[in-house]
C-alpha positions as CSV (number, residue, x, y, z in Angstrom):
1,M,75.1,-7.3,-62.2
2,L,75.6,-5.9,-65.9
3,Y,74.7,-2.2,-66.2
4,I,73.1,-1.1,-69.6
5,P,73.8,2.7,-70.6
6,G,70.7,4.6,-70.9
7,M,68.7,1.6,-68.7
8,W,67.1,4.2,-65.9
9,K,66.1,6.6,-68.6
10,A,63.9,3.1,-70.0
11,I,62.4,1.9,-66.6
12,A,62.1,4.8,-64.4
13,P,59.0,5.5,-66.4
14,V,57.7,3.0,-66.0
15,L,58.6,2.3,-61.9
16,L,56.4,5.7,-62.3
17,I,53.5,3.6,-64.2
18,V,54.0,1.0,-61.7
19,L,54.4,3.1,-57.8
20,S,51.7,5.6,-58.7
21,A,49.1,3.3,-60.6
22,K,49.2,1.8,-57.5
23,A,48.4,4.8,-55.0
24,Q,45.4,5.6,-57.0
25,I,44.0,1.5,-56.4
26,P,40.5,2.4,-55.0
27,C,39.4,0.1,-52.9
28,P,38.3,-3.5,-54.6
29,V,35.7,-5.0,-51.8
30,R,31.8,-3.3,-51.5
31,F,29.9,-4.8,-48.6
32,I,26.9,-5.9,-49.3
33,S,25.4,-7.5,-45.4
34,G,26.3,-9.1,-43.0
35,D,24.3,-12.6,-40.4
36,A,24.9,-13.0,-37.1
37,N,24.6,-16.9,-36.3
38,Q,25.5,-18.3,-33.1
39,D,29.5,-19.5,-34.0
40,S,29.7,-17.3,-37.3
41,I,29.1,-14.3,-39.5
42,T,27.1,-14.8,-43.4
43,L,29.4,-11.7,-44.9
44,S,27.9,-10.1,-48.7
45,F,30.1,-9.0,-50.6
46,M,30.8,-7.3,-54.3
47,N,34.0,-6.8,-56.3
48,K,33.8,-3.7,-57.5
49,G,36.9,-3.6,-59.7
50,K,38.2,-4.3,-63.0
51,V,39.6,-7.3,-62.2
52,P,39.6,-10.6,-60.5
53,V,40.7,-9.7,-56.1
54,Q,42.5,-13.4,-54.9
55,Q,42.8,-13.0,-51.4
56,L,40.9,-11.2,-48.4
57,N,41.9,-10.4,-45.2
58,L,39.4,-9.0,-42.9
59,S,39.6,-7.4,-39.8
60,C,37.0,-7.8,-37.0
61,T,36.0,-5.7,-34.3
62,P,33.5,-4.8,-31.8
63,P,32.3,-1.4,-32.1
64,K,34.2,1.4,-29.9
65,A,36.8,-1.5,-28.9
66,Q,40.1,-0.1,-27.7
67,T,42.4,-2.8,-29.1
68,A,43.6,-2.0,-31.9
69,R,41.7,-2.9,-36.1
70,G,45.0,-4.1,-37.6
71,E,44.0,-7.5,-36.5
72,V,43.5,-9.5,-39.5
73,C,40.4,-12.0,-37.5
74,H,39.5,-14.1,-41.9
75,T,41.5,-14.6,-44.4
76,E,39.7,-15.5,-48.1
77,N,41.3,-17.3,-51.0
78,G,39.6,-17.8,-54.1
79,L,38.6,-15.9,-57.7
80,F,36.1,-13.1,-57.1
81,Y,35.6,-12.3,-60.3
82,P,34.3,-7.7,-61.1
83,G,30.8,-7.3,-60.8
84,M,29.9,-10.9,-59.4
85,Q,28.0,-10.5,-55.4
86,Y,29.7,-13.5,-53.5
87,S,29.0,-15.2,-49.8
88,L,30.9,-16.6,-47.8
89,E,31.1,-17.4,-44.0
90,L,33.2,-16.5,-41.1
91,P,33.7,-18.9,-37.9
92,Y,33.4,-16.5,-35.0
93,P,32.0,-17.6,-32.1
94,G,29.5,-15.5,-29.7
95,A,28.7,-12.9,-33.1
96,D,25.4,-13.5,-31.8
97,R,26.3,-11.6,-28.8
98,H,27.0,-7.9,-29.3
99,A,27.8,-5.7,-32.5
100,I,30.7,-6.6,-35.1
101,E,32.1,-3.9,-37.1
102,I,34.6,-5.8,-40.0
103,S,36.6,-3.8,-43.2
104,L,38.6,-5.2,-45.8
105,R,42.5,-4.6,-44.4
106,T,44.3,-6.1,-47.3
107,A,43.4,-7.1,-50.5
108,R,45.3,-9.5,-53.5
109,V,43.9,-8.3,-57.2
110,A,45.1,-10.5,-59.7
111,G,48.5,-9.6,-61.1
112,G,50.1,-9.7,-58.0
113,V,48.7,-6.3,-56.4
114,L,48.5,-6.0,-52.9
115,W,45.9,-3.2,-52.1
116,T,46.2,-2.1,-48.2
117,S,43.5,0.1,-46.3
118,T,44.9,3.6,-45.7
119,R,43.2,6.6,-43.4
120,S,43.2,8.1,-47.8
121,E,41.8,5.2,-49.4
122,P,40.0,3.6,-46.5
123,C,36.9,1.4,-47.5
124,R,33.2,0.7,-45.9
125,V,33.0,-0.3,-42.5
126,L,30.5,-3.0,-42.5
127,R,28.0,-2.8,-39.2
128,V,26.3,-6.5,-38.1
129,Q,24.0,-6.2,-35.6
130,R,23.6,-8.8,-32.8
131,K,20.6,-10.7,-33.4
132,K,18.1,-9.5,-31.2
133,R,16.2,-12.3,-28.6
134,P,12.2,-13.5,-28.5
């Protein structure tokens, strides 16, 4: 490996800026609504960040579930521009039989930065209610 004197003095500030910027990225997506159908959920969301979002990994769990919320139920790839509202359909058998909580697990934004939901930087969870039968 090539070593250049003073290289760490030049690289350290850049690394510090990149790491601190990554730690300060707020949740890039806002869930607007969710509608349960027989075997799917229609989800509306908005990119509330300043750069396009390229990938969303969603977690879907029944409320008060004893299972871990870390499992990804759906991954959506695309180019979601800031300020725009989008809709997508998630396959979810039996979605109309019980309530479901949808949360953003991870999001890859333009430039390859991966936002991950943490306790200090969570996204709002969307609760999708089951349809009431007439």
